[in-house]
Every structure is written in structure tokens, then in C-alpha cells.
N, C-alpha and C positions, 0 to 999 in steps of 0.2 A: 569552547574549544580554541586553542591558540590559533592565530592567524599570522604566520610569519611572512615577511615579504619574499617574493621570488625575484631573482635577478636574471634568470634565464628560463627558457622554455621548460615547463615542468614535465616530468615523465608521468603519463596517465595509466591507470588500471594496474598498478603495482600493489602489493600488500600495504605498503606505506601510504599510498594514495587512499586506499580503502579506509585506513584508520582515520585520516583527516584530509578529505579532498579539498577543504575550503581555501587554503593558500593557492593550490593550483587553479582552482576556479576564479580566484581573485585576479591572478595573472592573465587568464584567458579573457575575462571581462575587460580588462585594460588594453591588452595587446592583440588579441585574436578572438573578438567576441562571437563571430560565426566561424568555427574552426573545423576544417576537414581533417579527420583522423582515421586511422585504421584500428578498429576494435579488436579485442582478444580473439573474437571469432573469425577475424580475417575480413569481415565486411567493412567497407569504407563508408563513413557517415559524417554528416555536419552536426556539430554540437553548438547549440544556441544558448548563450550564457547570460546575456543582459535582460533585465526585467522587461523593458518595453518591447524588445524584439521577441522575447519568450511569449508574452501575452498576445502579440500579433500572430505569431506562428501557431499558437494553440487554437486559434479561432479561424485560421485562413482555410477556406474551402478548397484551395488548390493543393493543399497537403492532405492526401488521402490516408485513411487508415487501413485500406485493403492491400494486402501484400501482392496482389496480382499486378500492381503497378511497379513492383520491383522484380527481383530475380526469383523465379520459381525454384530453382536449385537451392538457393540460400534458405528459403522457407522450408522446403522438403527436409533439409538436413538439420533443421533446428537452429540455424544461425540467426534467424530473426523470428520474433514471435516466441510461442511457448512450444518447446520441443514435444512432438508427438500428437499435437492437436490436429494436424492435417490427417495423419493416418487414422485417428480415432474419430473422423467426422465430427469434430468440435470447432470448426472454423467460423461458423455463422453466429458469432457472439459480438457484443457491442464494442470490443477493442479491435475488431477486424473489418468493420463494415461502415459504410457511408449512407447518408440519406439517399432514397427514401426508406431503405430497409432498416437503417439505424433509428430513424424516427419512429417507425412502426414498432420495433422491438423494445425501445426504450419506454414508449408509452405504456406498453403492457407491464414492464417490470416496475416502472415508477410507482405503481399503486401500492406496492409493498413497502415503500420507503417514505410514505407521506408523514408529516409531522405527527399526525394522530396515531398511525400505526406504529411508528417508532416510540412514541410515549407509552403506548399500551404495552410495549415490549420491555420497558424499563424495569418492572419488578423482576422479570425473568433474568435480566442481565445482572441485577443486584444479587439475586439468589446464586447464580453461577459464580460471581466474584467472591462472595462469602464462602461458598463451598470450597473453592480452590484455595483460598487463604487458610481455611480450616485444616486443609491437608498438610500444611507445613508450619502453622503458627506455633505449635508446642515444641518444635524442633530448635528453633533459633537461628537456623540457616536455611537458605533456599537458593535455587537458580531461578530467577524471576522470568527468564525467557521460557525454559522448558516446563516449569511448574505453574506458570501463571499467565504470562503474555501470550504464549502460544495456544494453550487449550481453551482459553476464554472465548476468543472469536471463533474458533472451530465449532465449539458446542453451540454458540449463539446463531452462527449462520446455518448449522444443521437444523436447529429448531425452526429457524425462519423458512428454510426450504421445505421442511416437513420430513426430514430423515428420521426414521424411528430411533428411539433411544438406544435400542439394542444394536444398532448398526453404526452409532456415532463414533465408537472407538476405532472401527475400521477406517472411517474417514480421517480420524486423527492420524492413524498410521500412514495413510496414503499422502496426506498433506505433509507429514514429516519427511517422506521420501522426496517430495518435490522441493522442499526447502533445502534438505541436506545435499541434493545432487544438483541444484539449480545452476551452480557455476562449475560443476565438475563433471562427472560421467553423464553424458547426455542421456544415456539409456536409462538411467534411473528415473529421470523425469518421465520419459516416455512410457516406462512400464506403469508408473503411478497413474498417468493420464489414462491408459488403456483400462486399468482396473476401475477407475472412477467412471469411465464411459460406460463400461459393461453394467456397473451397479445402477447408474442413472436410467439406462434403458429398461432394466428390470423394474426399478421403482416407478417409473412413469406408467408402465403397463399395470402394476399393482394398484396405483392411485386412481386409474381410470374407473376401476370398479368400486372405489371407496374414497370419493373426494372429500378433502377437508378444507380447513381455513388457512393452509399454508401456501407458499409461493409456487410450488410445483403444481398443486391442485389449480391455482389460479391461472397458470400458463396453459393447462389442459383445457380448463373452461373456456379460455379466450379462443383457443384453437377450434373447439367444438361449436363456438358461436360465430364462426365465419371470419376470424382474424387471420386465417391462413398461416398458422404457426405449425411448422412441420415438427416431427418428433426430434429430428436432428437439431433444429433451432431450439426446441425446449431443453434438450439435453445440453446444448452449448451454452445456453443462458444459465442453466443451473450450475454448470461447470465453472464459468467465469465468475459468477457470484461467489462461488466457494473460494476459487483461487485468489482473485483479486480482493475479495472481501476479508479473507482471513489474514493474508500476508500483510496487507497494508496496516491492519490494526495491531498485529504482533509488533510491528516496528514502531508505530505510534506509541504504544505503551512502553516497550523496551527502550527506545531512544529517549522518550520523555522522562522516564524514571531515571535513566543515566544522567541526563542533563540536570535534573533536579539534585541528584546526588553530588554532581560536580559543581553546583552552584548553591551552597548551603544558605545563603542569604535569601535568595528567591524561594527556596524550599520552605524556610521558616515562615515567610510571609503567607505562603499558600496554606501551610498547616494551620496557622492562626486563623486565617479566613474560613477554612473549612470547619475548624472547631466552633466558630461562632455561628455556623449555619448559613453563611453567606455563599452565594453562588457566583457573584460577579468576577472575582479573580480566577475562579476555576474555569469559567467560560473563556475569558480573554486568555488565560494561561494555556488552554488547549490549543488556541489559535497560534499563540507565540511558539509553543513547542512544535507545531507543524511547520512554522516558518524557520525556526532556528536549526533544527536537525530533523527534518520530516522523514517520513517513512518511504517516500518515492523520490529517488534521486534524480532520475531521468524519466520524462514522460514516455509513454509507449510509442512504438514506431509510427512514423508518418512517412509518406513517400510523395515526391513532387509529381503531380500529374501535368503540370504546365510549367514553363520557365517562370521563376519568380525571384525577387530580390528580398533578402532579409538583412537588416542592418548594413546595407550598401554592398553586400556580397550576393552575386548571382548564383542561384541553385539550378542545375540542369534537371531536365525531365528524368524521372526514375530514381533520382538520388534519395536515399534515406535521410531524414532529418530527426535528430533527437534533441528535444527541449530539455535543458538541464534545469530542473526546477530548484535544485539545492543551490545553484549558482545565482539564479534569478532572485531567489528569496534572501540573498545576502547582497544585493546590489545597493551600494551606498547612494546611488542616484535615485533610489525609491525609499530605502529604509534608513533612518538615522540610527547611529550606533549599531550597525548592521551585524556585528559579531557579538553583541551583548544580549544575553537572555534577559528580557523585561516582560514578566508575566502580566504586567498592567498595560502593555502596549495596546493602544486602541486603534491607531492608524495602521492597519495591518491587513491589507488586501493581498495576502500571500497566495502562491499558486500551488500549495501543498496538495490540493485536491484537483488541480488542473484549472481549466477555463474553457468557456464556450460550450458547444453541444456535447462535447465528451467529458464534461465536468462529472467528477466521480458520483455515481448515482447512490452509492452507499455511504456517502459522507455523513448523513444524519446518524446512522447506526454507529459508524466509527467514532464519532464525537461522543455519543452516548456511552459507549464502552470505555473510551478513554477517560472520560469524567468519572465514571463509576470506579474504574480501576485505580486511578490516582487518589481520589478522595478516600476510598475504603482502606487502601494500603497505608496512607499516611495517618489515618485515624487509628487503625488497629495495631499498626507497628510503628509507633511514633519515632523510635530511635533507629529506624532502618538506616544501615550504612554499607557502603561498598566494601566487599570482602575480598578484593583483589587489587593489584596494581593496575591502574588504567592502561599502562603500556603493554600489559600482558593480555588484555582483552582482544579477542579477534572478531572482525567484522566479516559477515558472509560475503564472499566475492559474488559479483553478479553485476549485471548492467543496469537493471531497472531499480530495483529495490535497495534500500539502505537499512541494515539492521544488524544487531549483535548476535553472535553465535550463542553466547551465554551472558548472564548478569548475576554473578554470585553476590549475595548479600548476607549480612548478619544482623540480629536484632535480639532484644530480650524476649525469651519464649513467653507466650501467653496462652491461657487456657481457652478452650473452645467456647 
């Protein structure tokens, strides 16, 4: 993406900013690296944009994830956090809590994302990937967001949680409501959250009588064996794994494909590597796509519990702090040729999945899905090309995530 110099303070959170925020972030890194701003919701927060400061803030225990350290009213009205989660009793999840509760709950859930469990899940991810491509391969055109990048992680996380196949399309509908309304009518998100909460309560009760090898069954077993996991905690954990797990991967696949389509030389190198059966460039390539235009633009909310200083700027108690991962991952003080997509980049300690105790627990699954999605699309649809003017593409408005609304493509139709 082009990165043009700014000579004055840029305007943030406009539609133009959403399409390409990187010039504005470059200005902030240079002139106001820890910048207090008023968000579209009206909440005032600090934006942290330099890599070193971002890494420090992500691991600073003085920055709490618990909204109790901020304004109760702001959270109740959905201006911080996920709209509707408080009303639906879904607050006690990993994005809202600190140690020791965070440590206890993360330990329980981490068992589902061990390298062994994720490797065992690889054939199912490949099956889902092929099935989705089959649905449009003969047509010669597709919207790779709605027909591919969106449903793939939804069905994968549903399988992991243990949502029966006959109910998974309902989850797809509710997740779609959350994405469509995330930056618009707050009630739309709240209604979807309420529906998901009701379903999860029912599913937990059903599974107690018939435990399986899925994540929700594992949470129930842990609760029954003295881990003190309440039903609300189990439902909240399932909810945040669904919400955070699917939207992050939607954007990883969508943004990644878009970046490859805009960088044909890099895309050709990756196609050649995949065709030869090599995995090295695919693995470093996923990391570079996470750095270059990652799925999470700003890390989720943090609140100062004590006075602290970040990048020479004093942060008062109670103030929200938002670490701008997209800005940190293009910091020239850490990354050479920061605005260049280089799939072979090896010195790449990006912050795309965060850092510290809140590092994304589902990162192994997201990487697996990203590799399967890119490799299979480039193999099965080798002449894939963008079917729209990049200037006409719209990015979903929103504070935390970064992703396209649609990604229309064309290709030579292929048989199933």
C-alpha cells in the first residue's frame, strides 16, 4: 500500500483513513507516538504507535484488561468492549480479565490449541477449504470474503467448540450480524450476542449429558473436576473464541489475499514455492502478511490501574490505552523496508497476534487456516485476479479489526 508523507496532523477514523491508515500512523510515530485522541464513540484514549512502546505496553501489568478500571457507563453502552456482552453475562472471558483468573481460564483453553491438537485438525481445515472453493470454482468469479474467508473460520471454530453441524449455519448468520453491524447500529451486535448466549447456554446443558472430544466438553469436564469454572465462564469462553477466533482469521485471509493480488511479484514467488511442495516461503509469508496488513489494527482495550509513563508520556489512572499494532509493525526503527511486502522476511517479530500474557491463544489455528487458504487458492485458481478497482473496495469501519467488506475476483473456471 502506498505510504505518502503527511505534513500536518492527519484526520483519524474517516473512510479515507480506513482504506489506508499507514500514512497517518507514520505521522503519529514521528510526531506524536503516544497520542491522546477522541474515538468515534466519544471515548478518549491514548494511541501507542511505536514498536518499542507497543511491546512494552502489551506486557505491562499496570495496564488492566478489566473494564472495571474505566467508566462503567462507557462499557454498559457498548462504547468499549463488545456491545451486549455485559447484558448477556459474557464478561468473564480472556479479553476482559487479569491474573489470577486470566491464568486459570487460559490454562484450561490452551489445551485445545496445542501444536498436536492443531496438527490433528489440519485435515478438517483442508476439507473445509476445498469444499468452499468447490462451491464457486466452476463459476469463474467469487467474492472471497463472503464465500471463502468468512465461512472457513466459522465452520472451523464451530467444529472445535463442538457445535453440531446442523446448527453451524445459525452461527454463521449470527457472526455475520456481528461483522455487519460492528461499526454501525450497536443494537445489531447486541442482538447477535444475545442469540449466541442463549444458544451456548442450551448447548452446555446438552453436552453435560453427552460429553465429546470438543472444547466445550473440555470446559465442562474441567468445571466438574474442581477447576471452579462457572457456566457463565464457560459460555463466555466459548463466545470469545468464536468472536475473536473467526474475525481475526477472516481478515488474515482477506487482507493477505488482497496484498498478494496487489503485489504480483511476491504472489508469483509464493505460487512457485507452493507448486514445488515447499513450505518455507508459505510459513514466512503468513508472518509477513500479519505484519504488513494484519487482521487486528488496534489491540483490545487496556486501562491504567496506576500512573505510568509510555514513550515519555504520562498516562493517568483510569485512562484507556490502545496499542496500534498496525503502526508498530511498520515502525522503521524495527523493520527495514517497512512498507514493502517481503514474503521471505525472516527477522520479523511482528505484534500481529499481540505480546505477553494476552498473546492470541488461537494463533496456531489462525496460521493453519491462513496457510491452507492461501496455498489451496493459489494452486486451484492460479490465474486469480482482482475484479474491482482497489479504490472502490470498502473496508469495514471499526476500531479493533481491519478487514475488507468484499474481495471480488475472477479466474478461469475449473471443474470440481
